[in-house]
C-alpha positions as CSV (number, residue, x, y, z in Angstrom):
1,X,-14.9,-4.9,-8.7
2,X,-13.3,-2.5,-6.3
3,X,-12.9,1.2,-6.8
4,X,-9.5,1.9,-8.5
5,X,-6.8,3.7,-6.6
6,X,-7.0,6.7,-9.0
7,X,-10.5,7.6,-7.8
8,X,-11.2,9.3,-4.5
9,X,-13.8,8.0,-2.1
10,X,-15.0,8.5,1.5
11,X,-14.6,5.8,4.1
12,X,-17.4,3.8,5.7
13,X,-18.5,3.7,9.3
14,X,-16.5,1.8,11.9
15,X,-17.7,-1.4,13.4
16,X,-16.7,-3.3,16.5
17,X,-14.4,-6.3,16.1
18,X,-13.9,-9.5,18.0
19,X,-10.6,-10.4,16.4
20,X,-7.7,-11.0,18.8
21,X,-4.2,-9.9,18.1
22,X,-1.8,-12.7,17.4
23,X,0.5,-13.8,20.2
24,X,4.3,-13.8,19.9
25,X,4.3,-17.6,19.5
26,X,1.7,-17.4,16.8
27,X,3.7,-14.8,14.9
28,X,6.8,-17.0,14.9
29,X,4.9,-20.0,13.5
30,X,4.7,-21.0,9.8
31,X,1.0,-20.2,9.9
32,X,1.3,-16.7,11.3
33,X,1.1,-14.8,8.0
34,X,-1.8,-16.8,6.6
35,X,-3.7,-16.4,9.8
36,X,-3.2,-12.7,9.9
37,X,-4.3,-12.4,6.3
38,X,-7.5,-14.4,7.0
39,X,-8.4,-12.0,9.9
40,X,-7.7,-9.0,7.7
41,X,-9.9,-10.4,4.9
42,X,-12.7,-11.0,7.4
43,X,-12.3,-7.5,8.7
44,X,-13.0,-5.7,5.4
45,X,-16.5,-4.3,4.8
46,X,-18.0,-4.6,1.3
47,X,-20.5,-2.3,-0.3
48,X,-22.2,-3.4,-3.6
49,X,-22.8,-0.7,-6.2
50,X,-20.7,1.9,-4.5
51,X,-19.9,4.5,-5.7
52,X,-21.7,3.5,-8.8
53,X,-23.6,0.4,-10.1
54,X,-21.4,-2.6,-10.8
55,X,-18.7,-1.8,-8.4
56,X,-18.1,-3.9,-5.2
57,X,-16.3,-1.5,-2.9
58,X,-14.0,-3.0,-0.3
59,X,-13.6,-0.7,2.7
60,X,-10.3,-1.0,4.5
61,X,-11.0,1.6,7.2
62,X,-12.4,-1.0,9.7
63,X,-8.9,-2.4,9.7
64,X,-7.8,0.9,11.3
65,X,-10.8,1.6,13.6
66,X,-10.1,-1.7,15.3
67,X,-7.0,-1.7,17.5
68,X,-6.5,-5.5,17.0
69,X,-7.0,-5.4,13.3
70,X,-4.7,-2.4,12.9
71,X,-1.9,-4.4,14.7
72,X,-2.7,-7.4,12.5
73,X,-2.3,-5.3,9.4
74,X,1.1,-3.8,10.4
75,X,2.4,-7.2,11.5
76,X,1.2,-8.8,8.2
77,X,3.0,-6.2,6.2
78,X,6.1,-6.7,8.3
79,X,6.1,-10.5,7.8
80,X,5.3,-10.2,4.1
81,X,8.2,-7.8,3.6
82,X,10.6,-10.1,5.6
83,X,9.4,-13.1,3.7
84,X,9.6,-11.5,0.3
85,X,12.9,-9.6,0.6
86,X,14.7,-11.5,3.4
87,X,16.0,-10.2,6.8
88,X,19.2,-8.9,5.2
89,X,17.5,-6.8,2.5
90,X,15.4,-4.4,4.5
91,X,14.3,-1.1,3.1
92,X,16.0,2.1,4.0
93,X,13.0,4.1,3.0
94,X,9.2,3.4,2.9
95,X,7.4,5.4,0.2
96,X,3.6,5.9,0.8
97,X,1.2,7.0,-1.9
98,X,-1.2,9.9,-1.4
99,X,-3.3,9.3,0.6
100,X,-4.0,5.9,2.0
101,X,-0.3,4.9,1.9
102,X,0.1,7.5,4.6
103,X,-2.1,5.5,7.0
104,X,0.4,2.7,7.5
105,X,3.6,3.7,5.8
106,X,5.1,5.7,8.7
107,X,4.4,2.9,11.1
108,X,6.1,0.4,8.8
109,X,9.1,2.7,8.5
110,X,9.4,2.8,12.3
111,X,9.3,-1.0,12.5
112,X,12.2,-1.4,10.0
113,X,14.2,1.6,11.3
114,X,13.6,3.2,7.9
115,X,12.6,6.7,6.8
116,X,9.2,7.5,5.4
117,X,8.7,9.6,2.3
118,X,5.3,10.7,1.0
119,X,4.3,10.9,-2.7
120,X,1.8,13.7,-3.1
121,X,-0.2,15.4,-5.8
122,X,1.6,18.1,-7.6
123,X,1.5,21.5,-5.9
124,X,1.4,20.1,-2.3
125,X,5.1,19.9,-1.6
126,X,7.5,22.8,-1.1
127,X,11.1,23.1,-2.4
128,X,12.7,21.3,-5.3
129,X,10.6,18.4,-6.5
130,X,10.6,15.6,-9.0
131,X,7.4,14.9,-10.8
132,X,5.8,12.0,-12.8
133,X,2.5,11.9,-14.7
134,X,0.2,9.0,-14.9
135,X,-3.1,8.1,-16.6
136,X,-6.4,8.1,-14.7
137,X,-9.9,7.0,-15.7
138,X,-10.6,10.4,-17.0
139,X,-7.4,12.1,-18.0
140,X,-4.0,12.4,-16.3
141,X,-2.6,13.4,-12.9
142,X,0.8,14.2,-11.6
143,X,2.6,12.9,-8.5
144,X,5.5,14.7,-6.8
145,X,8.3,13.9,-4.4
146,X,10.8,16.2,-2.8
147,X,14.0,15.8,-4.7
148,X,16.3,15.3,-1.7
149,X,13.9,13.0,0.3
150,X,15.7,9.8,-1.0
151,X,19.5,9.6,-1.1
152,X,21.2,7.8,-4.0
153,X,21.5,4.1,-3.4
154,X,19.0,3.9,-0.6
155,X,16.7,0.8,-0.8
156,X,13.1,1.8,-1.3
157,X,9.8,0.0,-0.8
158,X,6.6,1.5,-2.1
159,X,3.3,0.8,-0.2
160,X,-0.3,1.5,-0.8
161,X,-3.7,0.0,0.0
162,X,-4.7,-1.0,-3.5
163,X,-3.3,-1.7,-7.0
164,X,-5.8,-1.4,-9.8
165,X,-4.6,0.0,-13.1
166,X,-1.1,0.5,-11.7
167,X,-0.7,4.1,-13.0
168,X,-0.1,5.8,-9.7
169,X,2.2,3.1,-8.4
170,X,4.2,3.2,-11.6
171,X,4.5,7.0,-11.2
172,X,5.8,6.5,-7.7
173,X,8.4,4.1,-9.0
174,X,9.6,6.6,-11.5
175,X,10.0,9.2,-8.8
176,X,12.1,6.8,-6.7
177,X,14.4,6.3,-9.7
178,X,14.6,10.0,-10.4
179,X,15.8,10.6,-6.9
180,X,18.5,7.9,-7.2
181,X,16.9,5.3,-5.0
182,X,17.1,1.5,-5.5
183,X,13.6,0.1,-5.9
184,X,13.1,-3.1,-3.9
185,X,9.4,-3.5,-5.0
186,X,5.8,-2.8,-4.2
187,X,3.4,-4.1,-1.6
188,X,-0.3,-3.6,-1.4
189,X,-3.3,-4.8,0.7
190,X,-5.4,-5.7,-2.3
191,X,-4.8,-6.2,-6.0
192,X,-7.4,-6.2,-8.8
193,X,-5.7,-8.7,-11.0
194,X,-8.1,-8.4,-14.0
195,X,-6.9,-4.8,-14.5
196,X,-3.3,-6.1,-15.0
197,X,-1.8,-3.2,-13.1
198,X,1.4,-5.1,-12.0
199,X,2.4,-5.3,-15.7
200,X,3.2,-1.6,-15.5
201,X,5.5,-1.8,-12.5
202,X,9.2,-2.1,-12.7
203,X,9.8,-4.3,-9.7
204,X,8.4,-7.2,-7.7
205,X,4.8,-6.9,-6.6
206,X,3.3,-8.4,-3.4
207,X,-0.2,-8.3,-2.0
208,X,-1.6,-9.3,1.4
209,X,-5.1,-10.4,0.3
210,X,-6.6,-12.3,-2.6
211,X,-8.0,-10.0,-5.2
212,X,-11.6,-10.0,-6.5
213,X,-12.6,-11.5,-9.8
214,X,-13.9,-9.2,-12.4
């Protein structure tokens, strides 16, 4: 299985990639999104028994060290969002979870003409904040969002790299609601379905890549 999102880890080394970025004609074809997803899946690096025995760790950082794969990732997210929510229901705000959601959340926000709002660990943000606590493997943790970062009624999409148990994503959804936002849903690169994390989330859930079996 993959390391859950509630556990910190270090990234693996970069590798060279031969994947070509999709052309405009390819992106407009019905096969564009599946082809992008296939390239992203091939670009992941896997590490058995890391960080402990029995875990198959999927490293997403090669998707960022390669210019072509990085573009593929952003375009795949863009197409998935348009396919899932429609061209007339675009987000006003992209919320990214601490910390990997910060890698692609701001770029997605620029693509959609939206704002970007970070969800951070408690104690990292100044000013008036809203907080939400969630369960981790060993205890609890608390997420925070600046109270005025989302305006009432704004449409919000939450993004992160991985959904495992769903605790951190659920906390982010709670923060959006506390700030008065309208939650469109959640979108991730990878989902570990056997952990049933999506059952904790109060909105539609979409993933780019097929999840691992247990």
